[in-house]
C-alpha positions, 0 to 999 in steps of 0.5 A: 500500500502506498500513499502520496500527497500534494505532488505534481503529475502531468500538470495535475496537482495530486492532493492525495493518492493511495494504492490498496492492493490485495491478493488471493491465491487458492491451492488445490490437491489431487483427490484419491479415487476412493475419496471421489463422491458419486456426484462431483461439482465441477462448476467452481470452488464453492467451498473447501469441499468442492471438487472438480476435474481437469484432464480426467483428474479430480481436485479439491480446494485445500487452502487459501493464501492472501499474501503478495509472495504467494501470488507472485510465486504461483503467478504461472501455476495453473493448478492455482486460482489467482486473483489480484485486486488493486484499488487506487483512490486519487484526489487531484486538482487541475485548472478550476477542477477538483476530482476524487477518483476510485480506480478498481482494477482486478485480474483473475485466472480461474483454476486450470486456466492459462490466461488472466481476465482483466476487470478495470473500472472507475468512478469519479466526482469532479467539481468545476469551481469556475462554473459551479457544476458537479459531475459524476461519472463511471467507466468500465470495460468488459472484453473490448467493450468500454462503457461510460456514463456522466451526469451533471448536477445530479446530487443524489449521485454524491451519496451513492459515490460516498457509499461506494467509497466506503464499501470499497475500502471495507471490501479491501479490508476483508481481503486483507484480513479474516478471523481464521487467517489474519495476515494483516496487522491492525495498524494496516487495517486502520490505514485501509479504512482511513483512506475513505475519510482522508480522501473525502476530506481532502476533496471537500477541503479543496472545494470549500473547507469552511462551507463543508465544516459549517454544514457537517450535519447535512448528508453528503448529497445535501451538502453539495446541493446547498453549495450549488444553490449558494454559489449560484445565488439561488434563493432557497426555502428551509425545506430545500433538501426535499427538492434535491432529486428533481430534474435540474432547473435550467439557468434560463428558467431560474433567471425567469423566476428571479433566481428563486428555487420554488418559482423555478420548480413551478415553471419547470413543472408547469404548476402555477398559483399561490396554492402551489407555492404555499404547499411547496414551502410546506412539504417535509419529504422528498418531492416527486411530480410523477403522482401529480402528473398522472393525476392531472392526466386522469382528472384534468387541471380543474380537479387539481385546483379543487384539492385542499392544501393537505391533499396536494401536499400528499400528492407531491410527496408521493412517488407512486400514484397507483393508477395511470391513464391505461389502468383497465376499467378507468376510462370505461368508468370516466366515459360511461359512469354516471356523474354520481359514480364518477364523483364517488370514485374521485372522493375515494381517490382523493380522500382515501388514496391520496390523503389518508392512504387507506386504499392503495392503487392496486386495490383501486385497480381491482375495483375498476376491473370488477366494475368494468367486467360486471357492467360491460361484459356481464351487462349487470346493473352494478353501480359504484356507490362507495364514497368512503373507506367503510362503504368501499370495503363492503362494496369491494367484497360484493364486487369480488363475489359477483366477479367470482360467480361469473367466473364459475366460482361462488366461494372458496372457504376453509373448514378448520377444526373448531377447537383449533380455530377457537384456540387460535382466535383467543385473545393473546396477551403479552406484557399487559397488551392484548392482541386479537389473532384471527384465522382467515377462513372465508374468501371475503376474509382474505379480500378484506385483509388485502384491502386493509393491509394493501397487500396481496393476501387475497391471492392466497385463498387457495394456497395451502398456507394458513393466514392469521390476521394479528390485530393490535388493540381490538378485534376490528383494528386496522393496526395489524400484521398479516402472518403466513404459516406453512404446515410441515412435518419433522420427525413425525411431528407437525409444526407451523412455520411462519414464512412471511410477516408483513404490516401495511404496504408489505413492510416488515414487522417492527422489532418489538412486534416481531418479538411478540409474534415469535412468542405467538409462534411458540404458542401456536405449536403447542396446539399441534399435538391434536391438530386435524388438517383443514379442508378447502371447499370450492363452491362452484355454479355446477357443483362443489369441490373439496380438497384435503391437505396431502403430505409431500416431502414433509410439506403439504399441498391440496389434493382433490378428494371429493366432487359433488355435481349438481343436477341440471 
């Protein structure tokens, strides 16, 4: 490892430079015929037990060496797999530009190979102090194909570069040192890790040391965004960081807007008026115009003007609207629905999807699909009557049931052992708090769980999994977790394994709730001694189908056991 500072190199002033090489050599031994197993993995050194073949002889990975001496000594030894990686971090200054560059070069020869393959790559940030522009770029080469990218004033790339710098130094450290085979003293490990801090601080110091020290509380991308605004004399609000990821505003628009960031954003995205300006000053999370643009395309500018400040704020803070102009059934409703139906639909979108976020876009899309199918394809007199959360949930179950009926399925229900269901549905207490588990049985239970949770539980109605809605505080609470369990068999004992746990919007459980669910898991498995497998009953227009759980490779699947045909 070498390090230099403040040297002149080809008219460039090298402020900082460090080279971090690492080596990795794998050795293999021939395997005696009696030790060769029936099936041999020849696809590479996956572990110390991997065996593979060359010219009819089988080899086994025996040891690894991370020293430079071993790499040089075995450079031409095709019975070894050799890798060298050289990371070079450079901070340099030339003309009015300051750059930090990370060159990541590796060369590898696989076991038995005659030639090394090269993998060069480079990432860099360059700040032009004359124009006050920041450039982010990457270059790489695979075989003879060279690819490169360059972006100007994309400040979100700063944080990506900074994280890459950190992970690169961490990976070099891991190459130098492992707990089982330490080859590198702690002093050198600290030196490797300090390369990130030293190089980054040198880069910031050369640009504007005082500014970056004063703004140390900001993240790296926020620092550069603020520096850009300050150096270009752009007037910005206190919540300026929420506009960091927006498309760059051209100097022409900034000049036209009096060099004001908010006014420039309004011109750039064609959102005018006092209400928009007021809302833009109030948003407290990253702004996105995607949801607003989609809403405008569907409902028009007049509907946007009718939104309250809070509704508009929620829309501007949403990166995903959930509907788009080609959502199946949307145009059918807008073109063929009554004024009352369209008004009800808009109320659901504005109040429940945008403002309260109680109904997600996928559920709305399902509702539109059901509506179009029942109204147009089946020519029923169905109406969109729901205009709030409660009525929407009830209507969604009705639409789904009618849709299934026309698809030749009246209902899909499970029949659990009564004693087992009672034990599962008992109030569960932990640390003085009450929880209300509900074992889902009927098709409508799955649909309602999906609507409340904004997830895809409704598609699990025919799955051999068990779904338990774990509700917090009261039996009807919307604050809940959807728990999926699979029935397995180990050593002739049945067990329920929790394979998925999600709160609303498919987010993972908070640590505290995960701990509670682990206790609940243990309780469930105390019920398995006298467990009787459930049945799935699919009620169709022309008869019923009954399925039972069938064991296959220590897990369970549905197997049709009985069919009841109805007479014509």
